[in-house]
C-alpha positions in Angstrom: -108.6 36.2 32.0 -106.3 38.1 29.8 -104.3 39.3 32.9 -103.9 35.5 34.0 -102.4 35.0 30.3 -100.0 38.0 30.8 -98.9 37.2 34.1 -98.1 33.5 32.8 -96.2 35.0 30.2 -94.2 37.1 32.2 -92.8 33.8 34.3 -92.8 31.7 31.2 -88.9 31.7 31.2 -88.6 30.9 35.1 -91.2 28.1 34.7 -89.0 26.7 31.7 -85.8 27.1 33.6 -87.2 25.1 36.5 -88.5 22.0 34.5 -85.0 21.8 32.6 -83.4 22.1 35.9 -85.7 18.9 37.9 -85.3 17.2 34.8 -81.6 17.3 34.8 -82.0 15.2 37.9 -84.8 12.3 37.2 -85.9 10.9 40.4 -88.8 8.2 41.0 -91.0 7.0 43.4 -90.1 8.6 47.2 -86.1 8.7 46.5 -86.2 12.3 45.2 -83.6 14.0 47.5 -82.5 16.6 44.4 -86.5 17.4 43.8 -87.2 17.9 47.6 -84.0 20.4 48.2 -84.9 22.2 45.1 -88.3 22.4 46.0 -87.3 23.7 50.0 -85.1 26.5 48.4 -87.5 27.7 45.9 -90.0 27.8 49.1 -87.9 29.4 51.1 -86.8 32.2 48.1 -90.6 33.1 48.2 -90.3 33.8 51.8 -91.8 30.4 52.9 -90.9 28.0 55.9 -91.0 24.6 54.8 -91.4 21.8 56.9 -90.4 18.2 55.5 -92.8 15.6 56.1 -91.7 12.3 55.3 -89.2 10.8 53.1 -90.1 12.8 50.1 -93.1 15.2 51.4 -92.8 18.9 51.9 -95.3 21.4 53.7 -95.4 25.1 53.6 -98.2 27.5 54.9 -99.6 30.3 53.0 -101.6 33.0 54.9 -101.4 36.3 56.7 -102.8 38.3 59.3 -105.2 39.7 56.3 -108.4 37.6 55.3 -108.4 35.3 52.2 
């Protein structure tokens, strides 16, 4: 459990920054173009290939050649 808390503490500032960025552009319902673009950008930065699904959805497959 300690390792998880330590890792979480290591990304705390990044998470706070993400929360602040998203709250600067409040959106409601399915009309969330800024949030959707932000999520797509972050997923691409992490090496994923996100796909848009409908008006407000984003899907990215996690996986690889290794089991698990």
